[in-house]
Backbone bond lengths (Angstrom), bond angles and torsions (degrees), N, CA, C in turn:
res aa  C-N    CA-C-N  psi(-1)  N-CA   C-N-CA  omega(-1)  CA-C   N-CA-C  phi
1 X - - - 1.407 - - 1.524 110.69 -
2 X 1.334 114.92 127.62 1.485 119.01 177.97 1.560 108.80 -94.86
3 X 1.286 117.87 150.07 1.399 123.29 172.98 1.524 110.31 -126.36
4 X 1.349 117.91 172.34 1.426 118.09 175.30 1.537 113.94 -55.73
5 X 1.346 113.47 -33.40 1.428 121.79 -179.32 1.536 110.33 -66.92
6 X 1.332 116.62 -51.81 1.449 118.10 179.24 1.531 112.68 -65.34
7 X 1.343 115.96 -36.01 1.478 119.64 175.06 1.534 111.25 -58.76
8 X 1.336 115.01 -44.88 1.414 117.19 -174.55 1.522 112.91 -69.31
9 X 1.360 117.06 -39.83 1.472 117.77 176.06 1.571 112.08 -68.52
10 X 1.288 113.67 -31.83 1.558 116.04 172.69 1.481 112.12 -59.49
11 X 1.406 113.29 -43.12 1.466 119.25 -177.20 1.532 108.05 -66.99
12 X 1.305 118.38 -41.87 1.475 122.75 -179.80 1.572 108.64 -61.49
13 X 1.299 116.35 -41.31 1.462 118.87 179.46 1.555 110.35 -65.12
14 X 1.332 114.84 -37.75 1.446 121.95 177.08 1.551 110.72 -61.96
15 X 1.345 113.34 -41.33 1.475 119.53 -178.73 1.531 110.68 -75.15
16 X 1.252 117.89 -16.05 1.508 123.63 -179.07 1.515 113.44 73.70
17 X 1.359 117.53 35.09 1.415 118.98 -177.58 1.535 110.81 -139.64
18 X 1.334 117.02 158.87 1.503 117.40 171.20 1.453 111.34 -80.56
19 X 1.392 114.40 165.98 1.471 118.64 -177.34 1.495 111.68 -105.36
20 X 1.309 115.33 167.00 1.494 124.78 174.29 1.546 109.84 -111.23
21 X 1.358 116.60 119.47 1.459 120.28 176.49 1.538 105.90 -104.92
22 X 1.282 119.66 123.22 1.450 120.79 177.04 1.515 114.24 -109.52
23 X 1.350 116.61 135.32 1.453 121.11 178.90 1.516 109.04 -110.24
24 X 1.311 114.40 133.74 1.468 121.62 172.72 1.540 105.29 -138.62
25 X 1.354 113.70 156.42 1.488 117.35 179.41 1.492 112.20 -95.22
26 X 1.319 117.82 128.27 1.434 123.82 -177.17 1.562 108.95 -62.08
27 X 1.299 116.78 130.26 1.461 122.89 178.35 1.488 116.03 83.79
28 X 1.320 117.96 5.27 1.461 120.85 179.72 1.548 110.79 -101.76
29 X 1.329 116.50 122.81 1.496 130.15 2.76 1.504 110.96 -88.62
30 X 1.361 118.45 -12.12 1.407 122.25 177.34 1.505 108.58 -154.70
31 X 1.309 119.15 167.45 1.464 120.28 -173.37 1.496 114.82 -63.23
32 X 1.333 115.43 -41.72 1.506 121.16 -176.83 1.546 109.04 -67.04
33 X 1.284 118.43 -47.49 1.458 121.19 -177.04 1.581 108.70 -68.70
34 X 1.305 115.89 -37.88 1.462 120.99 -179.28 1.541 109.38 -61.36
35 X 1.301 116.53 -43.11 1.450 123.39 -178.50 1.576 107.88 -65.39
36 X 1.304 114.85 -41.68 1.476 119.36 178.70 1.532 111.43 -61.30
37 X 1.321 114.94 -41.61 1.468 119.43 178.25 1.541 108.01 -64.55
38 X 1.328 117.32 -48.34 1.477 120.89 -179.66 1.497 110.53 -53.26
39 X 1.347 116.88 -46.28 1.450 119.03 -175.68 1.575 111.06 -71.34
40 X 1.332 116.71 -22.88 1.464 119.64 -177.52 1.524 112.81 -82.88
41 X 1.341 118.59 -19.52 1.418 121.30 -171.12 1.534 114.04 -64.81
42 X 1.315 121.83 -44.86 1.510 118.18 179.74 1.518 113.13 -61.69
43 X 1.291 118.94 -42.37 1.471 121.19 177.54 1.485 113.92 -63.76
44 X 1.330 115.96 -28.09 1.480 118.45 -179.70 1.532 110.57 -83.56
45 X 1.318 118.19 -10.52 1.473 120.02 174.56 1.507 116.26 126.12
46 X 1.301 118.33 1.77 1.505 119.77 -179.70 1.530 109.05 -72.10
47 X 1.315 116.66 130.77 1.449 122.52 179.74 1.534 110.87 -93.14
48 X 1.283 117.93 -32.90 1.495 124.82 173.12 1.503 108.08 -135.16
49 X 1.318 117.99 145.13 1.483 121.00 176.77 1.487 110.18 -115.23
50 X 1.319 113.92 129.46 1.470 120.64 167.23 1.510 108.62 -101.13
51 X 1.329 114.60 122.34 1.481 121.38 178.47 1.537 109.29 -104.46
52 X 1.307 117.23 113.30 1.458 119.54 -178.85 1.535 111.86 -76.00
53 X 1.313 118.76 131.62 1.457 124.15 174.27 1.544 108.81 -92.28
54 X 1.327 115.94 112.36 1.463 119.70 -176.73 1.561 113.27 -56.52
55 X 1.306 112.21 137.64 1.491 118.26 179.14 1.495 107.84 -143.09
56 X 1.324 117.61 151.88 1.474 121.65 -173.53 1.505 111.93 -76.32
57 X 1.347 118.60 -18.90 1.510 119.68 -177.01 1.475 110.78 -132.24
58 X 1.332 120.11 67.71 1.441 124.56 -172.09 1.551 110.20 -81.50
59 X 1.321 119.29 83.84 1.471 120.78 -167.29 1.453 115.61 -70.19
60 X 1.381 119.84 -20.00 1.439 121.22 -179.57 1.510 113.52 -93.35
61 X 1.339 116.28 -2.79 1.471 119.61 -173.86 1.534 111.37 -102.79
62 X 1.334 110.81 147.08 1.480 118.52 179.79 1.515 109.03 -84.25
63 X 1.318 117.79 -176.09 1.471 123.56 -174.58 1.489 115.00 -57.36
64 X 1.352 121.33 -37.08 1.429 124.25 -176.33 1.490 110.97 -64.31
65 X 1.342 115.66 -50.22 1.500 119.46 -178.93 1.467 111.02 -75.46
66 X 1.336 120.92 -32.24 1.488 121.21 172.39 1.482 109.14 -57.98
67 X 1.290 120.41 -47.93 1.474 124.86 -179.36 1.533 110.75 -60.97
68 X 1.299 116.08 -42.62 1.429 121.42 178.32 1.488 112.85 -60.94
69 X 1.347 115.86 -40.40 1.451 121.12 175.73 1.490 112.67 -64.02
70 X 1.277 117.22 -41.52 1.493 122.76 179.64 1.530 109.20 -63.91
71 X 1.364 115.91 -44.71 1.461 118.13 178.41 1.534 112.69 -60.32
72 X 1.368 114.75 -40.88 1.430 118.22 177.33 1.490 113.45 -65.90
73 X 1.328 119.21 -45.59 1.415 122.47 177.19 1.483 114.80 -59.56
74 X 1.383 113.75 -39.73 1.466 118.69 176.71 1.533 111.14 -64.16
75 X 1.298 115.39 -29.00 1.519 120.41 177.56 1.512 113.79 -83.04
76 X 1.329 114.83 -1.49 1.503 117.71 173.64 1.515 114.07 96.63
77 X 1.375 116.96 11.96 1.492 119.53 179.44 1.530 113.10 -64.65
78 X 1.299 116.14 134.09 1.446 121.04 176.13 1.540 109.65 -129.57
79 X 1.320 114.54 173.35 1.477 117.60 177.06 1.530 110.56 -65.36
80 X 1.330 117.90 -37.25 1.458 122.08 176.04 1.526 111.90 -59.40
81 X 1.338 117.77 -43.69 1.412 123.31 177.91 1.491 112.85 -64.19
82 X 1.363 113.57 -37.40 1.481 119.07 178.85 1.522 109.62 -64.49
83 X 1.299 116.42 -42.81 1.500 118.69 176.35 1.536 110.83 -62.89
84 X 1.296 115.89 -36.89 1.458 117.23 -179.87 1.518 111.30 -67.89
85 X 1.343 117.18 -36.54 1.432 121.37 171.34 1.480 116.04 -51.32
86 X 1.363 111.81 -48.15 1.476 120.58 177.98 1.523 110.17 -62.94
87 X 1.295 119.23 -42.94 1.424 121.77 178.71 1.531 113.93 -59.40
88 X 1.371 114.30 -43.04 1.496 120.27 177.09 1.518 109.55 -67.27
89 X 1.302 117.51 -41.27 1.513 120.89 175.49 1.493 111.82 -57.58
90 X 1.353 116.55 -43.81 1.483 119.91 179.02 1.460 113.61 -62.35
91 X 1.356 119.86 -20.16 1.460 121.65 176.67 1.527 113.70 -67.88
92 X 1.333 114.92 -15.38 1.498 119.36 176.08 1.482 111.17 -119.71
93 X 1.264 122.99 -18.98 1.461 124.54 -175.58 1.536 110.42 -136.36
94 X 1.325 114.74 110.60 1.456 119.39 179.10 1.508 116.12 -98.35
95 X 1.359 116.39 -0.91 1.426 120.46 -169.54 1.569 116.40 -116.85
96 X 1.352 118.00 -30.82 1.426 120.61 -179.17 1.559 110.87 -69.94
97 X 1.297 120.05 123.74 1.460 121.29 177.22 1.485 112.50 -67.09
98 X 1.330 115.99 139.02 1.474 123.19 178.46 1.500 108.33 -124.00
99 X 1.367 116.36 122.50 1.446 123.58 179.37 1.504 107.74 -114.53
100 X 1.348 115.89 127.27 1.475 119.29 172.31 1.538 108.76 -82.53
101 X 1.325 115.74 130.84 1.457 122.14 179.65 1.525 109.86 -118.90
102 X 1.294 116.32 128.51 1.478 117.41 176.01 1.512 112.56 175.67
103 X 1.334 115.77 -141.91 1.437 122.40 -168.34 1.577 108.15 -125.69
104 X 1.332 116.18 157.87 1.439 119.94 -170.58 1.544 111.82 -71.58
105 X 1.252 117.70 -31.54 1.510 122.23 -174.29 1.518 112.99 -47.72
106 X 1.400 119.29 -56.26 1.471 116.31 -178.59 1.557 114.73 -61.36
107 X 1.362 115.12 -30.71 1.469 117.51 178.73 1.512 109.53 -73.59
108 X 1.308 118.66 -39.19 1.466 123.83 178.76 1.555 109.50 -59.21
109 X 1.361 113.78 -46.77 1.478 119.66 -179.87 1.533 109.66 -64.64
110 X 1.325 117.62 -40.63 1.468 121.76 -179.38 1.544 110.14 -64.30
111 X 1.311 113.95 -34.63 1.450 123.08 -174.61 1.525 111.88 104.07
112 X 1.343 116.94 119.38 1.484 121.35 -167.19 1.565 109.58 -59.07
113 X 1.327 115.19 -51.61 1.453 116.57 -175.57 1.513 112.54 -63.76
114 X 1.330 118.25 -44.39 1.437 121.33 175.10 1.496 112.20 -60.15
115 X 1.323 117.56 -41.80 1.458 121.19 -178.51 1.488 112.52 -63.51
116 X 1.384 119.31 -42.57 1.416 124.14 178.40 1.560 113.97 -62.63
117 X 1.314 114.29 -41.12 1.464 117.90 177.16 1.490 109.07 -66.41
118 X 1.321 120.06 -50.05 1.410 123.91 -178.04 1.513 114.32 -61.94
119 X 1.378 115.47 -37.28 1.463 120.18 -176.98 1.547 106.09 -71.59
120 X 1.277 119.72 -42.32 1.477 123.43 176.90 1.543 110.68 -57.74
121 X 1.291 116.09 -49.23 1.443 121.17 -176.44 1.518 111.40 -66.45
122 X 1.368 116.32 -35.48 1.479 120.56 176.72 1.472 113.69 -66.93
123 X 1.363 117.83 -27.19 1.477 120.14 179.95 1.504 112.86 109.85
124 X 1.338 118.60 19.70 1.435 123.44 173.38 1.506 107.65 -73.68
125 X 1.370 114.28 141.88 1.521 117.98 -177.74 1.529 111.75 -107.27
126 X 1.314 117.70 -26.84 1.473 119.28 -174.55 1.463 112.62 -157.24
127 X 1.318 118.09 170.36 1.451 127.33 -178.68 1.498 113.60 -134.67
128 X 1.305 116.66 134.10 1.429 121.71 167.62 1.479 107.03 -119.63
129 X 1.316 118.63 111.47 1.479 123.55 177.88 1.492 109.49 -118.25
130 X 1.296 115.15 104.26 1.457 121.93 -162.46 1.562 112.92 -73.76
131 X 1.318 117.43 -18.64 1.467 117.99 -176.50 1.545 114.16 -105.62
132 X 1.328 116.84 19.39 1.452 122.45 174.54 1.469 110.27 -115.00
133 X 1.314 120.07 100.33 1.485 122.28 179.56 1.551 109.86 -74.46
134 X 1.328 114.13 168.30 1.515 118.88 -178.29 1.528 113.56 -55.21
135 X 1.314 115.68 -28.31 1.545 121.55 179.77 1.518 110.15 -60.38
136 X 1.334 116.21 -24.12 1.464 121.60 -174.69 1.579 110.45 -104.48
137 X 1.305 118.35 21.78 1.503 121.48 -175.02 1.513 114.60 -54.85
138 X 1.373 113.39 -31.12 1.477 115.04 -177.23 1.520 112.85 -68.43
139 X 1.346 116.37 -22.67 1.479 119.62 -177.46 1.490 113.63 -67.24
140 X 1.312 116.98 -42.19 1.450 119.81 -174.99 1.588 114.72 -144.89
141 X 1.316 114.51 -37.81 1.467 117.46 -176.62 1.461 115.71 -58.06
142 X 1.358 115.87 -54.12 1.490 120.19 -179.40 1.511 111.81 -64.61
143 X 1.323 118.13 -45.99 1.456 117.59 177.52 1.546 113.82 -62.15
144 X 1.362 114.62 -31.14 1.497 116.24 177.61 1.586 109.21 -70.65
145 X 1.300 116.54 -44.87 1.467 119.31 177.60 1.507 111.44 -56.75
146 X 1.321 116.58 -42.86 1.467 121.23 176.58 1.468 113.84 -65.33
147 X 1.326 118.15 -25.90 1.491 122.13 178.93 1.575 110.85 -84.60
148 X 1.372 116.93 -3.60 1.416 120.18 -178.79 1.521 116.75 90.74
149 X 1.369 114.97 15.47 1.409 120.22 177.82 1.562 112.42 -104.29
150 X 1.284 118.17 133.09 1.461 119.04 177.80 1.554 110.36 -71.24
151 X 1.298 117.39 137.08 1.401 122.32 178.16 1.508 106.79 -110.73
152 X 1.377 115.61 113.54 1.426 119.54 -168.35 1.536 107.96 -107.01
153 X 1.347 114.14 127.17 1.428 122.58 -173.12 1.533 110.61 -101.91
154 X 1.323 114.27 149.44 1.456 121.87 174.69 1.513 112.20 -93.71
155 X 1.297 116.12 133.13 1.462 122.40 169.16 1.498 106.64 -113.73
156 X 1.331 117.72 148.98 1.494 122.98 -173.13 1.507 107.78 -130.14
157 X 1.342 115.82 168.09 1.495 119.50 174.34 1.516 114.26 -56.97
158 X 1.301 118.45 -20.75 1.435 120.75 178.53 1.511 114.87 -95.32
159 X 1.342 116.56 2.23 1.475 120.17 174.76 1.506 110.02 -82.15
160 X 1.350 114.28 102.24 1.462 119.15 -174.10 1.505 112.14 -82.05
161 X 1.339 122.69 175.34 1.412 128.21 -176.56 1.589 109.74 -64.54
162 X 1.284 118.65 -25.02 1.452 119.61 179.21 1.525 109.73 -77.37
163 X 1.333 117.91 -35.90 1.464 122.03 -179.02 1.590 114.79 -81.87
164 X 1.348 112.73 -29.67 1.440 120.25 -171.52 1.518 113.25 -56.11
165 X 1.293 122.71 -45.49 1.477 121.85 179.58 1.551 112.28 -58.69
166 X 1.352 116.67 -33.98 1.448 118.74 177.40 1.515 111.40 -69.39
167 X 1.332 114.52 -40.06 1.483 120.35 176.60 1.553 113.21 -61.24
168 X 1.343 111.50 -38.47 1.495 116.30 -173.80 1.528 114.64 -88.82
169 X 1.314 114.00 -9.29 1.547 119.17 -172.13 1.558 112.71 -48.41
170 X 1.315 117.27 -51.56 1.435 119.55 -176.94 1.525 113.86 -113.86
171 X 1.287 115.79 17.07 1.520 121.19 178.45 1.489 109.31 -72.52
172 X 1.352 114.51 141.58 1.485 119.44 -178.72 1.532 106.83 -143.47
173 X 1.301 118.00 153.69 1.436 123.79 174.84 1.550 108.38 97.22
174 X 1.345 115.83 -70.93 1.411 124.13 175.70 1.501 109.55 -167.24
175 X 1.281 117.95 163.52 1.464 124.04 175.85 1.569 107.15 -98.24
176 X 1.308 114.97 133.45 1.463 120.58 -179.62 1.560 106.11 -99.88
177 X 1.268 116.95 108.14 1.488 120.90 177.48 1.504 109.12 -88.29
178 X 1.336 116.25 122.53 1.502 122.04 177.26 1.517 105.01 -88.93
179 X 1.336 112.42 111.16 1.479 119.00 -167.79 1.546 114.69 -77.34
180 X 1.323 115.04 -9.35 1.490 117.01 178.76 1.560 107.13 -131.52
181 X 1.310 113.88 163.20 1.423 119.16 175.01 1.568 107.73 -93.30
182 X 1.324 117.18 111.93 1.437 119.32 -176.55 1.525 113.75 138.79
183 X 1.299 118.02 -159.16 1.418 122.77 -173.71 1.597 108.69 -93.60
184 X 1.361 114.11 167.89 1.442 122.19 -178.69 1.485 110.66 -57.20
185 X 1.379 116.21 138.31 1.422 120.59 170.57 1.497 117.57 72.16
186 X 1.348 112.47 13.19 1.527 115.26 -171.14 1.475 113.52 -89.66
187 X 1.325 118.79 -25.47 1.432 122.26 -176.71 1.466 113.56 -149.76
188 X 1.316 122.49 172.73 1.426 125.37 177.79 1.483 109.41 -99.38
189 X 1.375 120.81 128.56 1.427 121.75 177.86 1.464 116.06 -74.90
190 X 1.333 118.78 152.99 1.472 125.50 178.28 1.533 107.24 -90.27
191 X 1.312 117.71 118.16 1.500 121.00 -175.57 1.517 111.89 -60.99
192 X 1.324 117.95 -39.44 1.431 118.47 -177.36 1.530 112.93 -69.80
193 X 1.358 114.11 -39.93 1.483 118.81 177.05 1.533 109.51 -64.07
194 X 1.371 114.86 -41.48 1.517 117.14 178.23 1.505 110.77 -61.44
195 X 1.296 120.93 -42.89 1.499 123.04 -178.49 1.498 109.94 -59.34
196 X 1.342 115.06 -45.33 1.466 119.98 178.43 1.543 113.37 -62.39
197 X 1.334 115.46 -39.01 1.497 120.78 176.78 1.495 111.21 -66.25
198 X 1.353 116.20 -45.10 1.451 120.93 -178.78 1.565 109.96 -62.06
199 X 1.321 118.46 -40.77 1.426 120.29 177.20 1.579 111.26 -65.24
200 X 1.253 116.90 -34.21 1.499 120.51 176.90 1.501 110.51 -66.17
201 X 1.342 116.84 -43.06 1.451 121.53 179.26 1.532 109.51 -63.70
202 X 1.356 115.52 -42.33 1.473 118.02 -177.99 1.494 114.89 -67.65
203 X 1.340 115.11 -17.33 1.471 118.93 175.20 1.507 111.20 -69.05
204 X 1.412 116.37 -17.40 1.447 122.46 -175.82 1.529 112.50 -106.27
205 X 1.326 116.32 -15.50 1.503 117.94 -172.99 1.551 109.44 -150.14
206 X 1.333 113.47 155.17 1.508 120.61 176.28 1.476 107.97 -94.38
207 X 1.362 120.10 -3.52 1.464 120.21 -177.69 1.559 110.85 -70.40
208 X 1.364 115.75 152.16 1.456 116.56 172.19 1.530 111.24 -66.47
209 X 1.322 115.00 156.33 1.453 121.44 177.65 1.513 111.63 -118.22
210 X 1.336 115.71 120.27 1.499 120.50 176.99 1.551 105.00 -105.20
211 X 1.306 112.31 140.76 1.467 119.22 -178.73 1.531 112.80 -112.99
212 X 1.316 118.53 130.90 1.425 122.80 -179.11 1.484 115.54 -142.73
213 X 1.307 119.49 -170.34 1.477 128.03 -176.60 1.529 107.65 73.74
214 X 1.318 118.43 108.24 1.414 123.83 168.45 1.525 113.74 97.63
215 X 1.339 120.23 -6.51 1.448 121.23 177.53 1.525 109.47 -82.15
216 X 1.291 117.59 118.63 1.484 119.49 -172.61 1.567 112.22 -124.76
217 X 1.289 121.03 -28.49 1.424 121.42 -174.64 1.521 112.60 -115.55
218 X 1.372 118.54 160.07 1.431 119.21 174.67 1.544 114.33 -56.62
219 X 1.329 116.87 -34.90 1.456 120.75 179.91 1.509 111.40 -66.91
220 X 1.307 115.34 -45.72 1.478 120.04 175.60 1.544 111.42 -62.41
221 X 1.288 117.86 -41.37 1.450 122.00 178.64 1.529 111.84 -60.90
222 X 1.373 117.56 -44.01 1.394 122.95 177.92 1.551 112.91 -62.71
223 X 1.337 113.81 -38.78 1.496 119.25 -177.81 1.539 109.70 -69.97
224 X 1.337 118.30 -42.91 1.413 122.28 177.44 1.528 111.36 -67.44
225 X 1.280 118.24 -35.08 1.485 123.09 -178.30 1.483 111.22 -66.23
226 X 1.381 119.37 -20.18 1.457 119.31 177.28 1.537 112.48 -59.52
227 X 1.317 115.30 -32.35 1.428 120.16 -175.32 1.538 117.12 -114.82
228 X 1.353 115.36 13.48 1.476 117.83 -173.97 1.552 109.66 -136.11
229 X 1.299 116.08 161.28 1.472 118.77 176.15 1.488 112.25 -79.86
230 X 1.358 117.97 -23.06 1.418 123.50 177.06 1.534 109.57 -158.02
231 X 1.320 114.11 157.53 1.460 120.37 173.91 1.555 110.51 -116.64
232 X 1.321 113.82 136.92 1.438 117.91 179.53 1.523 110.63 -107.44
233 X 1.336 115.90 129.13 1.444 122.68 178.26 1.532 108.91 -123.93
234 X 1.304 115.44 123.82 1.499 119.30 179.73 1.550 113.33 -131.07
235 X 1.309 117.27 -61.88 1.481 120.43 -172.74 1.525 112.27 -58.73
236 X 1.313 117.71 -34.00 1.484 121.79 179.71 1.552 110.56 -66.38
237 X 1.300 115.38 -37.46 1.515 119.88 177.00 1.454 112.16 -69.99
238 X 1.303 114.57 -43.84 1.525 121.47 -178.79 1.559 107.61 -62.46
239 X 1.347 115.49 -36.51 1.456 120.22 177.97 1.498 112.14 -65.40
240 X 1.326 119.43 -36.56 1.473 123.76 175.45 1.524 108.35 -57.86
241 X 1.303 114.54 -46.40 1.544 117.19 179.35 1.545 108.31 -57.57
242 X 1.319 116.04 -51.26 1.498 118.16 -176.75 1.529 112.26 -57.89
243 X 1.313 114.59 -44.57 1.473 118.44 -174.91 1.584 114.38 -69.24
244 X 1.321 114.11 -20.10 1.464 118.46 -179.35 1.525 114.16 -96.53
245 X 1.324 117.36 3.81 1.466 120.22 179.22 1.554 109.58 -79.05
246 X 1.292 114.88 154.65 1.432 118.67 177.14 1.543 110.81 -82.01
247 X 1.325 115.18 -175.86 1.452 121.16 -176.47 1.569 114.96 -58.50
248 X 1.303 111.80 -25.39 1.457 120.26 -177.48 1.575 111.35 -97.33
249 X 1.283 112.73 4.67 1.495 116.70 176.14 1.545 110.83 82.61
250 X 1.277 117.99 15.40 1.470 121.38 178.12 1.529 113.95 -92.66
251 X 1.337 116.80 152.31 1.442 118.81 176.62 1.514 112.40 -61.29
252 X 1.275 115.24 153.06 1.485 122.66 173.19 1.499 112.40 -122.40
253 X 1.276 117.63 178.16 1.490 120.53 -179.01 1.569 111.68 -66.07
254 X 1.311 113.75 -12.31 1.469 117.54 179.69 1.541 114.05 -92.86
255 X 1.286 115.86 -10.81 1.518 118.96 -171.49 1.517 109.83 -64.05
256 X 1.316 119.76 -59.32 1.482 119.78 -176.65 1.526 108.19 -68.54
257 X 1.275 121.19 -41.47 1.453 126.10 -178.90 1.530 110.18 -59.28
258 X 1.374 113.83 -42.08 1.479 116.97 -177.93 1.538 112.89 -66.77
259 X 1.354 117.89 -37.68 1.377 121.45 178.77 1.570 109.54 -68.18
260 X 1.299 115.74 -46.59 1.512 123.55 175.15 1.603 109.21 -49.39
261 X 1.300 113.94 -50.40 1.445 119.41 -175.77 1.460 113.74 -58.64
262 X 1.384 116.96 -46.93 1.428 119.25 178.24 1.512 114.80 -67.31
263 X 1.338 115.85 -39.61 1.481 119.12 176.81 1.511 109.97 -60.77
264 X 1.331 117.43 -41.26 1.494 120.25 176.69 1.483 113.24 -58.59
265 X 1.390 117.04 -43.63 1.434 120.81 179.18 1.547 111.45 -65.80
266 X 1.336 114.83 -42.63 1.475 120.09 178.06 1.500 110.25 -62.09
267 X 1.345 119.11 -44.14 1.477 124.12 -179.25 1.502 111.62 -64.11
268 X 1.321 116.86 -38.91 1.483 118.92 178.96 1.509 109.12 -65.98
269 X 1.323 117.02 -40.69 1.440 120.28 -176.76 1.568 111.16 -67.21
270 X 1.342 113.86 -44.24 1.494 118.19 179.70 1.504 110.63 -68.61
271 X 1.341 118.50 -39.13 1.473 119.73 -179.29 1.503 111.67 -70.62
272 X 1.306 117.45 -15.00 1.485 118.47 175.78 1.507 114.69 -74.87
273 X 1.353 115.57 -9.78 1.476 122.26 177.78 1.519 108.01 -89.60
274 X 1.290 114.90 121.28 1.492 118.51 -178.10 1.545 109.05 -111.95
275 X 1.257 111.22 148.55 1.534 121.20 177.91 1.547 111.99 -84.35
């Protein structure tokens, strides 16, 4: 079975270039602005979109994404509203893959079966749920795969060769390699170490490997792209949103434009890497 995600990575392979995966938080700083950002991402150069589902206790996220989640929650963002965002986005874009990234609690509260049906209807392509290890696959991973949604797993620098097959067993779409030990946006990854880690993961799976956590600049993105199938950038984009807000925390005319501009720079850098 092919999905938008597998189709996109196949197209990237055909083009001979790595991809750019962009992360933004749904509802940050408000629903209308967030939807405008979402709609602008493909045109700016995003190949895959990760849409963060705000949660009150985001343990894997650094200060930038934590703050974005709090802004979104303060503005009334919910999982249902996030699915509605994707549905509206799909009215204009039928090809760009959208992955929901977040934590299990909001999905559990929503109801797993109901969520999977609604997510599929809305046009969601995959899920990254950072607090569900492989030992809990029956909770969401297997039902998601059966519903036609890719379940994307994270591998880290501490995931050794003994653990890796367990992590990869039910992974679909792509593998998300966390390039640093710690939270999002906390440090800068080492491109050589990342390339070695990606090669090791690829010895265990045919899936593409996207690398994220800590990539902030076009130069860093290009360096990481040398050894990866795609580069994920999140905290840097979320920081653009924060920096463009007015004194009351409201979006300004620079908010959407600012995100677009950085995505364009990142895309240009990543697309300059040829296979």
